[in-house]
C-alpha positions in Angstrom: -5.3 -7.2 28.4 -6.3 -9.1 25.3 -5.6 -6.4 22.7 -2.1 -5.9 21.4 -1.1 -3.2 18.9 2.1 -4.1 17.0 3.6 -0.9 15.7 6.7 0.3 13.9 7.8 2.5 11.0 7.3 1.6 7.4 9.4 -1.4 6.5 10.4 -2.0 10.1 9.3 -5.7 10.0 5.8 -5.6 11.6 4.5 -8.3 9.2 7.6 -10.4 9.5 7.2 -10.2 13.3 3.7 -11.6 13.0 4.9 -14.4 10.8 7.9 -15.4 12.8 7.0 -14.7 16.4 3.2 -14.7 16.8 2.3 -17.7 14.6 4.3 -20.1 16.8 4.3 -18.3 20.1 3.8 -20.7 23.0 2.3 -23.3 20.7 -1.0 -21.3 20.6 -3.0 -21.3 17.5 -3.4 -18.0 15.8 -5.5 -17.0 12.8 -6.2 -13.9 10.8 -5.0 -11.9 7.8 -1.5 -10.6 6.9 -1.0 -8.1 4.0 2.2 -9.2 2.2 4.1 -7.1 -0.3 4.0 -8.3 -4.0 7.1 -7.6 -6.0 7.6 -7.5 -9.8 11.2 -6.9 -10.9 12.3 -5.7 -7.4 9.5 -3.2 -7.3 6.6 -3.4 -4.8 3.5 -3.3 -6.9 0.9 -4.0 -4.2 -0.2 -6.2 -1.4 -1.9 -9.6 -1.2 -4.0 -10.7 1.7 -2.9 -14.0 3.2 -5.1 -16.0 5.4 -3.1 -17.4 8.3 -3.5 -21.1 8.9 -5.2 -21.7 5.6 -2.7 -20.9 3.0 -5.2 -18.8 1.0 -4.2 -15.7 -0.7 -6.0 -13.0 -2.7 -4.9 -9.8 -4.4 -5.7 -6.9 -2.2 -4.1 -3.7 -3.5 -2.0 -2.8 -6.6 -0.3 0.4 -7.7 -2.8 2.2 -9.9 -0.2 2.1 -12.7 0.3 -1.7 -12.3 -3.2 -3.0 -12.1 -3.6 -6.3 -13.9 -6.2 -7.0 -16.6 -9.6 -7.3 -15.1 -8.8 -5.5 -11.9 -11.9 -4.2 -10.2 -10.8 -1.2 -8.1 -13.1 -0.2 -5.2 -11.1 2.3 -3.1 -7.8 4.2 -3.3 -5.1 4.8 -0.7 -2.0 6.7 -1.8 -0.7 5.2 -5.1 -2.7 2.0 -4.6 -6.2 0.9 -5.5 -8.0 -1.8 -3.5 -9.6 -4.7 -5.3 -13.4 -5.1 -4.6 -13.0 -8.9 -4.3 -9.8 -8.6 -2.3 -11.5 -6.3 0.3 -14.6 -8.5 0.6 -12.5 -11.7 0.9 -10.0 -10.3 3.5 -12.8 -8.9 5.6 -14.7 -12.2 5.5 -11.4 -14.0 6.5 -11.0 -11.9 9.6 -14.6 -12.5 10.6 -14.4 -16.2 9.9 -11.2 -16.5 11.9 -12.8 -14.6 14.8 -15.9 -16.9 14.7 -13.7 -20.1 15.0 -12.9 -19.1 18.6 -9.2 -18.9 17.9 -7.1 -18.0 20.9 -5.3 -15.3 18.9 -6.4 -13.2 15.9 -4.0 -11.1 13.9 -5.0 -8.3 11.6 -2.3 -6.7 9.5 -2.4 -3.7 8.7 -4.8 -1.1 9.9 -4.2 2.5 8.8 -5.4 5.4 6.7 -7.7 3.3 4.5 -9.5 1.8 7.6 -9.8 5.1 9.4 -11.5 6.5 6.3 -14.1 3.6 6.6 -12.5 1.4 3.9 -10.3 -1.6 3.7 -10.6 -3.9 6.7 -12.5 -1.3 8.7 -15.8 -3.3 9.0 -14.1 -6.5 10.3 -11.7 -4.6 12.6 -14.6 -2.6 14.1 -16.5 -5.9 14.7 -13.6 -7.8 16.4 -12.3 -4.8 18.4 -15.7 -4.4 20.0 -16.1 -8.1 20.8 -12.7 -9.3 21.9 -12.9 -11.2 25.2 -10.4 -11.9 28.0 -10.0 -15.5 26.9 -8.8 -14.4 23.4 -6.1 -12.1 22.1 -6.3 -9.7 19.2 -3.1 -8.4 17.5 -3.6 -5.4 15.3 -0.7 -4.1 13.2 -0.5 -0.3 12.9 2.2 2.0 11.4 3.7 4.1 14.2 2.7 7.4 12.5 -0.9 6.2 12.4 -1.2 4.8 15.9 -3.0 7.7 17.6 -5.5 8.0 14.8 -6.3 4.2 14.8 -6.8 4.2 18.6 -9.2 7.1 18.4 -11.1 5.9 15.3 -11.8 2.5 16.7 -12.3 3.8 20.3 -9.6 1.4 21.7 -9.4 1.9 25.4 -6.9 -0.7 26.7 -4.1 -2.3 24.8 -0.6 -3.5 25.1 1.9 -1.8 22.7 4.5 -4.0 20.9 7.1 -1.7 19.3 9.1 -3.0 16.4 12.4 -1.1 16.1 13.6 -0.1 12.7 17.0 -1.8 13.0 17.3 -5.6 12.8 19.8 -5.7 15.7 17.3 -4.6 18.3 14.5 -6.7 19.8 10.9 -5.8 20.0 9.6 -4.5 23.3 6.2 -4.0 24.8 4.4 -1.8 27.3 0.9 -1.5 28.7 -1.1 1.5 27.6 -4.4 2.7 28.8 -5.9 5.2 26.3 -8.2 8.0 27.5 
């Protein structure tokens, strides 16, 4: 089963799991996009998209009350606006990474924005429908949004990797076949 959904609560460490475990797992090369929090004075002001394996980074979202000069908002999700160039760049990075034939592709995070047709929705739809048995796709999804994402993207078979909220527990996985 080549599709894995990494899930957990908000701030449970899903992105950190991708960084620490999946990037070096079994020496297999992985590519994709991580959304990493951006802090200003100990406050999360948004997220930057980070291209795995390339070291590239682009502003993706900012709190609407913390948008920098020249910010070009395209979409909104909760208290955040999505940058037009950030969205286009991050979607292109996912598609480029997929086209390289990488053994493993990571997409962090898929949620309310994507199930409304925004954010990384276009690239996620493309790769979910084209993943093959020789390749792996890791999609990060907040636990409270899991069922909605599975339905929206018509995901049939996947393995669930659950990230516990406490740091003292280890992640566990299970196979799931969705109706």
